[in-house]
C-alpha positions in Angstrom: 13.0 12.5 -11.9 13.4 14.2 -8.5 11.6 17.1 -7.4 12.2 19.2 -4.8 9.3 22.0 -3.1 9.8 24.6 -1.0 7.2 24.6 1.9 8.0 27.8 3.3 10.3 28.1 6.4 12.8 26.1 5.3 11.5 23.5 5.1 11.5 21.1 1.8 9.2 18.6 0.6 11.4 16.0 -1.9 9.5 13.6 -4.2 10.6 11.0 -5.9 9.2 10.4 -9.5 9.9 6.7 -10.2 9.0 4.2 -12.5 8.4 0.8 -11.8 11.9 -0.4 -12.4 13.3 2.5 -10.3 11.0 1.4 -7.7 12.4 -1.8 -7.7 15.5 -0.9 -6.6 17.5 -1.6 -3.6 19.8 1.1 -3.9 19.4 4.1 -5.3 21.3 7.2 -5.8 20.2 10.3 -7.7 20.3 14.3 -7.3 16.8 16.3 -7.1 16.3 19.2 -9.0 17.0 21.6 -6.4 20.6 20.5 -6.4 20.4 17.8 -3.1 21.8 14.3 -3.3 19.4 11.3 -2.1 20.1 8.0 -1.5 18.5 4.9 -0.5 18.9 1.1 0.6 15.9 -0.9 1.5 15.8 -4.8 1.8 16.4 -6.6 -1.9 13.2 -7.9 -3.5 11.0 -4.8 -2.0 9.3 -2.6 -4.2 8.5 1.0 -3.4 4.8 2.1 -3.3 3.2 5.3 -4.7 2.7 7.1 -2.0 5.6 5.8 0.4 7.0 7.9 3.0 11.2 7.5 3.2 12.5 9.1 5.8 16.3 10.5 5.5 18.8 10.3 8.2 18.4 14.4 8.7 14.8 13.8 9.2 13.6 15.3 6.0 10.4 13.1 4.1 10.8 11.9 0.8 7.5 11.0 -1.1 7.5 8.2 -3.8 5.1 9.1 -6.5 4.7 6.5 -9.4 5.2 8.1 -12.7 3.3 7.2 -15.7 4.7 5.0 -17.8 3.7 3.2 -21.4 1.4 0.2 -20.5 -0.8 -1.7 -21.9 -4.7 -2.3 -20.5 -7.4 -4.8 -20.8 -10.5 -4.4 -19.7 -13.6 -7.4 -19.5 -16.4 -7.8 -17.5 -15.8 -12.3 -18.1 -13.8 -13.1 -15.7 -12.9 -16.1 -17.1 -11.7 -14.7 -20.0 -9.2 -11.8 -17.8 -8.1 -15.3 -15.4 -6.9 -16.9 -19.0 -5.1 -13.8 -19.2 -3.9 -13.5 -16.1 -2.4 -17.3 -16.6 -1.0 -16.6 -20.1 0.6 -13.2 -18.7 2.0 -15.2 -15.9 3.4 -18.3 -17.5 5.4 -15.4 -19.0 6.4 -14.4 -15.9 5.0 -10.9 -16.6 4.7 -8.2 -14.1 1.0 -7.6 -13.8 -1.3 -5.4 -12.2 -4.5 -7.1 -11.5 -7.9 -4.9 -10.4 -11.2 -5.8 -10.8 -12.2 -6.1 -14.4 -8.8 -5.0 -15.5 -5.0 -6.2 -16.2 -2.1 -3.8 -16.7 1.1 -5.2 -17.9 4.2 -3.1 -19.4 3.1 -2.6 -23.0 4.6 -5.1 -25.7 3.1 -5.9 -29.0 3.7 -9.6 -28.8 1.4 -9.7 -25.5 -1.1 -7.4 -26.9 -1.4 -9.3 -30.3 -1.7 -12.7 -27.8 -4.2 -11.3 -25.8 -6.2 -10.3 -28.9 -5.8 -13.6 -30.1 -8.1 -14.5 -26.6 -10.5 -12.0 -27.9 -9.6 -9.3 -25.5 -9.4 -5.3 -26.6 -6.0 -4.0 -26.1 -5.6 -0.4 -24.9 -2.0 1.2 -24.8 -2.0 4.3 -22.3 0.1 6.1 -20.2 -0.7 5.1 -16.4 1.3 4.4 -13.5 2.0 0.9 -13.2 1.7 -1.2 -10.1 1.8 -5.1 -10.2 1.5 -7.9 -7.9 4.2 -8.5 -6.0 3.4 -12.3 -5.9 2.4 -14.7 -3.2 6.3 -15.4 -2.0 7.2 -11.7 -1.5 6.3 -10.9 1.8 5.4 -7.4 1.6 3.3 -7.2 4.7 0.6 -5.1 2.8 2.3 -2.0 3.9 1.6 1.1 2.2 2.6 5.0 2.9 4.9 3.9 5.9 8.0 5.3 6.4 11.6 3.8 6.6 14.6 5.4 7.8 16.9 4.1 5.2 17.4 7.4 3.1 20.3 9.7 3.2 20.1 13.3 2.0 23.0 15.6 1.4 22.6 19.6 1.6 25.5 20.0 -1.1 24.9 22.2 -3.6 27.9 21.9 -6.2 
């Protein structure tokens, strides 16, 4: 979903609310709610991070906002049990968000049942999803930095 907010003095703050699948796209074109065409090109394999800023050729800033989506969440104070769960999910190439005492993945009832079989409680909820990029992905750890790859047109038609 794309949102455009007027900030006064003719400036606009453009926000792109995107789910994980959309944030993975290296090429994307969409129209904001206020009628602006927006497109971007980023290197293949890059995942746009929540809070990251794209800078349009016109100089306007486009903020990336991670949308809430249906995810499964497991929490445990037992690091060995969470490590086993992460191993089994990773063995299935499941994108996985790893936080202290918590794992999160895109909801899948089969995976939920597998983790319940390991003795974990699975909570299905709507939250933003920020999985690990992987050890071989060179993200450089940059979050909230600008890219000059966005295009933005003022055609209202």
